[in-house]
N, C-alpha and C positions, 0 to 999 in steps of 0.2 A: 608921704605915701599917698598915691592916688586913691581916690575914693572908690570902693568896690562898686558903688552904684554906677559910676561913669563907665567902668569896665564892662559891667553887665549890659548897659544900654548899647554901647558900641558893638559888643559881640553879638547881641541879639539882632541888631540891624543888619549885620553882615551875614548871619546864618539863616535868614528867612528863606533863602533859595533852596536850602537842603534840609529836609525834615530830619534826616538821620543825624546830621551835625547839630541841629537844634536840640534834639533830645540829649545828646552827649553834653552839650553846653549847659543845658538846664540841670542836668545831673550835677555838673560841677558847681553851678550857682547855689544849689541847695547846700552843698558841702561848705561853700564859702559863707553862706548865711549862718550856718551853725557854728563855724569856726570863729567868726567875728561876733557871735552872740547877738546877731540882729534879730533872730527869732528863737524862741524856745520850743523845742520839739514837744508835741503832745504825747501824752502817756497812753492814750487809748484811741481806738478808731472812732471816728464820728460820722454818723449818718452814712454808713457805707452802702445801705440798701436804697438810698434816695437817688433818683435819676437826676442827672445834671442838666442844666439848661444850656443852650448854645450861647457862645460869646457873640458880641456885636458883630464881629468881623467873620464869624464862622471859622474860627481857627481850626486847622486840621488836628491840633493836639487834643482837641476836645471831642473828636469823633473818630473812634477806632476804625470804623468801616471806611472812612475816607482817607486815613493816613496810609501811606504806601512807601515802600522802599525804593531806592533808586532803580532797582531792576523791575519794578512794577508789581511786586508781590506785596500783599498787605502785611504790615508789621503787627505782630501779635504781642501785646503788652497787657498787663493787669493794672487796674486802678488802685491807687492807695492815696490817702490824704497827705498833703504837704504838712510839714511841721508848723505849729502855730507861732505867730510873730509876737515877740515880747513888746510890752507897752513902751519900753524906753531902753535906750542903750547909749553908753558913752560915745560909741562910734557913729551914732545917728545924729548929726548936727543939723540936718535938714530932713524934711519928709522924704522918704524913700520913693524913688520914681515908680517902684513896684508896689507901693503901699496902696491900700484900698481906695479906689476912685481917683487915682492920679496917674499921670503920665507926663513925659517931658513937655508935651504940648498942652497939658492941663486937661486933657480928655482921658476918659477911661482907657486903660491899656488893653488892647485885644489879645496880647500874648500871654500875659501873666496874671490871671485873675486870682491873685493870692490875697485873702482876707480872712478875717475871723468869723465871717458870716457862715453859719453851718449850711446855708442854702446855696452857697457859692459852689461852683463846679470844681472838681479836682483834676489834676493833670495826670496822664498816663505815663508813669515813669517806672523804672526798675532801680533797685538799689545799686546794682552793678550791671548795667546794660551791656550785653555782649551778643553780637550777631555771629552765629557759627555757620561757616560755609562747609557743606559736605556734599559728596557725590554718591555715596552709597545709598542702599535702599533701607537704611535702618529707621527712617521716619524722623519726625520732628521730636526733639527731646526737650523736656521742661526742666528749667533750673529750679533748685530747691530754694524756697524763700528764706531770707535771713531773719525776718521778724515773724512772729506768730500771726497767722491769718494772711500772710503776704505770699502770693504765688506769682511767679514771673516766668513767662515763656517767650523768649525773644529770638529763639533759633528759627531758621527757615531752611527749606530745601532749595538749594541752588539749581537752577535749570541746567540740564545737561545740554551742552552745545553740539556734541558730535551727532552726525546723522545716523550713526550706528544704532543709537537708542530708539530710532524709529522702528527697529526690528527686534528690540530686546526689552525686557522688563526685569528690573531688579526685584529679587525676593530672597527671603531668608530660608535656608535649608540646613537643618542641623546646626543652627547657630552661625552659619557662614553666609556671606553675601554671594548670591549666585545671579547670573544673567540668563534668563530663559528666552529662547528663540520663539518668536511669534508663529513661525511657520512649522517647525518640526518638534517644538517643545523640548529640545535638548538643553541641558544646563551647562554653563561654563562659569569660570571665575568672573565675578562681577564687581569686586572691590575696586575703588578708584585707583588704588596703587597698582593694579594689574594692567592698566591700560586697555586699549580697545583693538589692538592689532589682531589678537587671536579671534576676536569677534568678527572682524572684517574677513579673516581667512575662512571662517565658517560660512559667512554669507556667500562667499565665492563658490562654495561647493554644496550648499544646502540643497538637497534633492527636491524639496517641496517649493523652494524658491526658484530653482533653476528649471524644473519641469512642472507642468501643470498637472497635478494629480487630481483624480476624480473626487477625492475627499474634499478638495478646496472648492468644488463647484456648489453653487447654491442649490441646484437641482440635482438630486441623486440619480445615478445611472441604474437602470433596471436591467437585469439579466434574466434569461429564461432558464429555469432549472427543472429537472425531471425527478419526480419522486421515485425512490428506489423500490418502494413497496408496491404501489399500484400503477406506476408509470405515468401518472398525471403530470401535466406541465403547469408551472406557475411562474409569475413574475415576482422577483425579490430584489431588494436593494443590494447592490454590491458593496461589500466591505472587505478591504484588503487585510489578510491575515498571514503574517510571516510564518507562523507554525504550520498552517494548513498548506501553504505553498511548498514548504520544505518537505512535508509528508508526500505531496504529489510528485515532487522531484524524485524522491527515493522510490516511490512506486513505479515511476516511469523507467528508471534504471533497472529495476527488478523485472518488470514485465517484458521489456524489449531487449534485455541483455546488453544495455549500453555499458561502456567501461566507466569505472569510477572516475577516471581522469577527465571525463567530459566537462566537469566543473572548472577545469584549468584551461580548456580550449578557448582561444581568443574569440573565435566566431560565436561560440555558444554564449560567452559572457556578454558580448555586444548585443546579441539577440535578446538576452534576458533584460539588459538595461533598457533597450528600446521598448520592450514589452511592458515592463513595470519597473521604473527606476527605484521604487521604494524597497524592492526585494533585495536583501543583502545575501548575495550568493555565498554559499558555504564552501568549505574546503572539502577535499576528498575524505579526510578523516572524520569530519562531521557528517558527511554523507554516509559513510560506513556505519557510524553510530545510529543514524536514522534508519538505515536498512535493518540493523540488528533489532531496533525497537519494533519495527513492523514484523519481523520474524517472530519475536516473542509474543506479540499480540495475536498474530494469525495462528501460531502454534497452540496458544491457549484455546482458540476457537475450535481448531481441529481436534484437540484433546477432548473437549466437551462433546463434540459431535460423535466421536468414536465411542466415548464412554456411555452416552445415552442410547447408542444404537442397540437394538434388541436382537438383531440377527448376527449370524457368524460372518467372518470375513475371509476372503481369499487373498493370498499374498503372491505378488510377482517380484522377483529379484534377479538381478543380473550384475555382472562385473564389467566395468568400462575403464578406459584409459584416457588420461588427459593428453592433449595434443603435443605438448612440448616437453614436459618433465617426465612423462611416462609413469605417472602415479596412478595407482588403482583405486577406484571408488566403487562402492556397492550402493546401489539405489534400491530401496525397499518400498513397495507401493501396496497399499491396502485397497481392496475393492469390496463394496457392500451396497445393499439396497436399504435406504433409510425408511423412516416411518411413513413417508408420503409415497413410497414405492417409486423412488427415483434412483437411478443408477449413479453411484458416487465413487469417486476415486481420489485418494489422497496419498501423496508421497510422505512417508513417515521419516525416513532417514536418507541422507545423501552422504554417507560416511566414508572417510578415507580409510582404506585398509592397507597397511604396509605389507610388503612382500615378506615371506612367500604366502600365497593364497591357498593355504591348506584347508582340508575339510574341518579341522578343529577351529581354525581362525574364523572361517566363514560361519560355522555353527554358533560360535560364541557371539559373534556380531548380531546374528538373527535373534538369538535368545535374549540378549540384552535389549534389543529393540522391542521385542514382544512384551517384556516385563516393564519397560519404560512406558509403553503406551497401554499397558494393562489389557492386552488382547491375547495372552497366552492360553486362555481357556475359551477363546471365541474363534478358533481357526477351523477352517474347513479344508482348504487345499493350498498348496504352495507350488507355483509354476516356476520352473527353472529351465535353463538350457540343458541340452542332452550331452553330458560329459561325465566321466567317471568320478571326478571330484564332487560334483553335485549329487551323484547317487550316494556316495559315502556320507556326504553332509546330511542328507535326508534321513539316513539310518541313525546318525547321531541325534538328530532332532527328535526322532521318535522315542529315544531313550530319555531325553531331557524333558519332554513335555508329558503332561498327564494324558494318557491314552483314553481314559474314560470321557474326557471332554472332546475328543476328536470324533469325526464322523466315521462310523463303523470301525471304531478302534484304531483309526489311522490308516486303514487300507486304501483310502482315497486321497491321502494327504499329498502324495507325489504326483504332480502333473508335469509332463514334458512339454516344452515349447514346440507347438506344431509348426511354426514358421521355421524354426531351426531344423526340425526333422525334414521338412520339404527341401530345405537348402541342401542338406546332406544327400537326400535321395537324388536330386537332379544333378548334383556334382558327380556322383558316382556314375550316372548315365552318360554325362558329357565327357567324362574322362576316357571312355571307350571310343568315341568318335572325334577326338581332338584333331587327328590328321585330316579328317574329311572336310573340315571348315578352315584349315590353316591358310589356304590360298586366299580365302575371303578376308581373313584377319590381316594377312600381309598386304593386300590391296588397300584396305582401310588405312593401315599404317603409312603406306606410301603417299596417299593423296591428302592426308592431313598433316604431313611432315613439315610443310612450310606454307606461309601465306600465299605465295605465288601459285603453288600447286592447288591450294584450296580454291583460289579464284579461277584457275583454269578448269577445275572440275565443275564449279558452278556455271561457268559459261557454256560448257558442253551440255550440261543438264538443261539449260535454257534452250539451247539449239534443238535438242531432242524433245522439247516441250514436256518435260517431266513436271507434273503439277505437285510439287512437294517443297516445303520450306524447311524440312528437317535437315540437320547436318549429320555427317558421318560421325559416329562415336566409336571409340575403341573400348573393348570390354576388359574387365578384370577377371582373370581365369578362376579366381577363388569366389567370384560372385556370379552365379549362373544367370541371374536376371539381367546383368549387364551384357552377357553373351546373347541373350534373347533380344535385347534392344539393338545390339550391333547387327545381328542377322536380319531382323525385321526391317531396319533402315536400309541396309545394303540391298535387300531384295527390291526395294522401291527403285533404286538406281541400277538395276540389273543390266539394262541396255547401254548405260553410260560407260561402263568399264571396257567392253570390247571396242567401243568407238574411240576411246582414249588410247587404247593399245596400238591403234594404227597411226597415231600422231606422235606418241611419246615413245621413242626408241628405248629409253632407259627403263620403261615399265614393262616388265616381263613376267610378273607373277599374277596375271589376271586369271580369274576362276574359269573353269570349264563348265559345260552344261550339266554334267552329273554332279558337280559341286553345288550348283544352284538348286537342283532337284533335292539333294540331301538337305540343304539349308531350309528349303521350303517345308519338307516333312518335319524337320526338327522344330521349326517355329510353330507349326501346327500343333505339335505335341506339347511344346512348352507353354503355349498360350493359356492352356487350362491351368497349369501350375502357376503361371504368372498372375492370373486373375484371382486364384484362391489365395495366393500369398498376399496380394494387395488387400484382399478382404480380411485375412487374418491380422495383417500388420496395420490395419487402419487405426488411426489414433482415436477416432470415435467408434470404439469397438461395440458390437451389438451384444445382446444376451446370448448365452451359450447354446440355446436351442437352434440358432441359425447355422451352426457349424456342421452338424451331423450330415446333412445332405451333401455338402461339398466334399467331405472326406469319402463318403460312399461313391461319389462320382469319380474321384481320383482312383479309388480302388478298382472300379469297373473298367476305367480307361486303361489302366496298366495291364489288366488281364487281356484286353483286346489288343494292345500294342505288342504284347509278347507273341501274338499269332500273326504278326505282319509278314508280308512276303519279302519285304526289304530286310535282308539279313542284319544290316547294321542297326536298323530301328528295333528289330526284335531283340538283338543282343542288349541294346541300351535299356529296353523295357524290362527284360528279365532281371538285369542288375538293379534297376530301380524298384521292381516289385519285391525282390528279396529284402532290400532295406526297408521298404514300406511295411512288410509283414512283421518285421521285428518290433515295430512300434505300434502296430495296429491295435493290439489287445489293450495296451495302456491308454491309447488315445480314444478309441471308439467307445469304451464302456461308459465313461462319464458323459460323453456326448449323447449316447443312446438313451441313458436315463433321463437326461434333461429334455431330450426331444419328446419323450413319452409324456412329460408334463405339459406339453404344448397342446391345447385343445384342438388344434387344426390337424395334428399328426397322430398322437396317442400311440397305440400299438400298430396302427396301420402302416406307419412309415417303415418299421422294422419288417413287417410282413411283405412290404414292397421291395426293399433292397436286399434283405438277407438271402433270399433264394438265388439271386444273381451273384452274390459274394461267396456264400457257403454251399450252395447246391443242396444236396440231400440232408446236410447237417443244419439247415437253417432253423428248423423247429427247435432243435436242441439249444442253439444259440439264443433264440428268442426267449426260451424258458429260463435260461440263465439270467438274462437281463430282467425278466419279470420277478424272479426270486430276489434279485438284488433290490428291487423296488419294495418288495415286502419287508425285507430286512430294515430298510430305512423307515418304513411306516411303523414297525414294531419299536425301533429305537426312539423315534419321536413320540410315540404313544406312551412309552415308559417315562419319558421326560415330562410329558404333560401330567402324568399321574403323580410324579414326585412334586411337581409344582403345586398341584391341587392339594396334596397332603400338607405341604408347607403353609399354603394359604389357610387351610382349615385349622391348623394349630396356632396360627398367628393372631387369631381373633380373640385374644385374651386381654381385657382392659387393664390398664395400669392401676386404676382405682374404680371402684363401683360407682355407677352414675347415681346421682342423688334424686333426680326427678323421675316420676313414674313413666313419663313419655320417653325419656332417654333410655330407661331400662327396657321398655317395650321395643324400641328401635334396635337396641343391642341384641335382645333375645331373638328378634325376627331375623336380624342379619346373621347371627350364628346359626339359626335353624336353616336358612337358605344356603349357607356355606356347607353345612352337613348334607343338605339335599344334593348340591352339586357334586360333592364327593361320592354320595351314594349312586348317582346316575353314572358317574365316571367309572366306578368300580363295577357296576352291573353291566355297563357297555363293554368293558374289557373282557368279561367272560364270554362275550359273544363275538369278539374280534371285530369291533366296530371300525377300526382303522383300515383293516384289509377290506371290509365291506365298503368303506368309503372309496377306496381305490378301485375296487371292482365296479362299483356303480359309475365311477368316473369313466372307466374304460368302456363299459357297455352302453353308455349314454350316446355314443356316436361322436363324430368329429364335426367341427365347425367348418363352414365354407372358407376355403383358403383365400387370403387376400394379402398383398404385399405390405400394406400399411397396418397390419394387425398389431395391436399393442398388447403384448402378453402380460406386461406388468399391470396394466390397467384392468385386464380381465381377472388376474389373480387377486387384485385388491378388492374388486367388487364381488367376488365369489367366496370370500373368506368364511361367511356363515354357512355356506353349503358344503365347502370342503376345507375345514379348519386345519387338519393335519397336512393335507396336500399344500395348503397355502404356506405353511411354515417351511416345509421342505423346499418348495419352489423359491421362496425368498432367499434361501441359503445357497442353492446350487445354480440358479439362473445367472448369477453374477460371476461364475467361475470363468476366468480368462484362459484361453488355450495358447497364449503366446505371451512373451515377456516384452512386447512392444511398448506397453504402457510405461515400463521402467526405462526403456530406451528413449522414449520421447522426453523424459525428464532431462536427459543430457542434451538432446537436440531434437528439434522437430524437422530439421532439414537434412536428416540422415547424415549426421556428422558427429564427431567426437566433441568433447568439452572444448568450447571455443578458446583460442589462444589467450585472449585477455582475461578469461576466467581462470585459465590454468595457472596464471602467475599469482593468484590470490592465495591467502592462507586457507587451509582446508576447512576451518570453522566458518570463514566468510563464504566460501563456496557453498557449503551446506546451507547456510542461512539464505543465500540468494536463490539457490535452485529450489529449495523447499518452499520458500515464500512465493516464488514464481508460480509453482503448481497450485498453491492455495489461493492466490489472487485470481488466477485464470479460472479456477473452479468456481470462485465466488461470482466472477463476471458472467460466466456462461450459465450459472445457476440462477441469476437474477431474473425476476419476472418481467423486467423491463426490456429484456433482450428478445428480439423476434426470432433469433436463431443463434446457434453457437458461434462464437467469434473465433477466428483462426488466430493461433498464437504467432504473432509477427515479431521477428527479432531483427537485430541490426545486420545479420548475415543473410537476410531474405531479399537482397537487392538484385540477384542474378536474373538474367533474361531466361525465358523458357528455352528448352531444347539445347542446353549447354553441352559442351563436349565431355563433361566429366561423367556422363552416363549415370545420372542420378538413379539410385536403386531403391527399391522398396525396403528391403531388409539388408542390414549390414551385420553379419555374424561371422566371427572368426572361427577357425577350426580349433 
């Protein structure tokens, strides 16, 4: 058998080139020595804390920091002493080449410094050396030592060779190996068994790798932002927020009536990606959920506003129909003056009402709305269209509501829509002269019948040098203002029609001279009604004190027209006057009372108009209005007294104050409350409220100015006229038309838009109510220089379109 020493020497000479192999061979050598009993293992560790000196040749086995693996990573091993050599062995016939101080050449061996000298260095070996190759992110693991005090860590982390790992980092998440993207921080499967294909696929579509996002820039982008409170501008660092952008998208759809399907439009999706690729565009169902969240949030704000409001509210309501499914909706709008004396308007409900729309159904919907918003005891008036169903509905409401909480026991609750009344009045008058303008209507129909005729009409108008860019429009017989617009435009082209009659043989219905004279007279009369209707139907409606003068002017004008020498005009005026008188009493009373509270008019306005309207009975009518004002003063005075009594009885402490100072303050507070009650009761005996009103009337009127702010005046004169201030706050907000409700359906004089009509009724209510609340918030913001116009997706039409856009759209 060949000597183990010869085997060892030859193997060691061969494995010098590879440190890893040397360690394995040395491990084997130690086992051979023990097996052949060349050395006897020591029983305990010797001098483990002593530092080892370098070998003569600087063997890498003696220096951990210099030993390296084939891949270039340092080998991690622990030191432990080699077993001690026995003094003699039957197998040792000659000195061992690895014995102390010997080598084959007779010089000390640089590779195996094995001796019994405790100062000799030890070799870095492990009992069972094993290099574990791993690709996961679990880190380097340490093997458990087989002997006491022996710890070995020979594992290493193999370098990942794929270039994918330049963009990913392995990490443990919930006990699993994950690969995290350096760019977007998304997590994917990172175990070595999963491969890297899915990671490459992500890199191909990673938004922050594909696009340069501003968050990757070392220098932050600054954007200019406006403070919503004081309007100041400031520069802030931009930060992308997915939730905030989603909220803005939902607000955009609500404010401008975009369809929910806009998120599915290819052009819109491409625009969003080019604008901010990090934004994950939502589906229409998610968009609907975001809209409902905005609705809930804004509804909570509106509820708090109406609940905190200390004045009464006026209600406008109307029934409208969707454009395609013919479903009926009731819109209920509340109007009030808030604590800052600002005119406010909020849509409370946009509720679907199934047919039939009977008085009971409509009354129940209104009562449910009042109870839901807790305003059933804060109502002053309800403005509705003039029809028998609404009249019966108001009578039912008076029975359902507490009359003691209503103004004058509910005698002023019912307000008829003035715009609707004017519409009925003019329609009755035009029905009597329909034949007189029929030839003008036929001529308009002929020349707008085809594009070729339109072009020919425009060419002839240019030849006659008619300086007008308006196009001919055809009227709708049920909408009198469209008739006014048709006649007023046709009168501009009066000379063009006979000129065309000479060239166009098929045109035979051109108007005669007396037709034009009649049209001119009618337009002159209707112009006043058209202006008043526009003022009544304006979306930015004024306070009620502005209406009375207009109604008086209409009344006087009708009286004058009835005396016209033109028999047809006189007949038309008499018919209109009869209809006007049937509504005058209901409409004029509230307007007259409100006008009296205007310091520019007071009683002087009635004294100026009523003699022309009532003649000798004017003083009697003025006295009626004055007595009505006294009744209001008495009612509000009694209410003040009840509030004072409640306040006087409410100053009872839950527990007596302990300190003398607190007791003194409480006693003084109670005494002053009793003093206030004493002054209030003593003033009542002298009719202080009526004296307040008389003093206000006798003081004289202010100089009239168009930009007078009556709300600001009432706010600043509350200490001087406390009762009048409370009455003015409740009645100045009374609307005389339901146009505010109509504008909730459309601001462009149309019905509920087609893409809105296809939605569920609950979704329609959420969108339309939220639209009103958001626009009210925008217009009420202090950063706005003026009210913003409500712009929608259907506001792209050019001006002067053929459809004859009308101010008021009211069905019979």
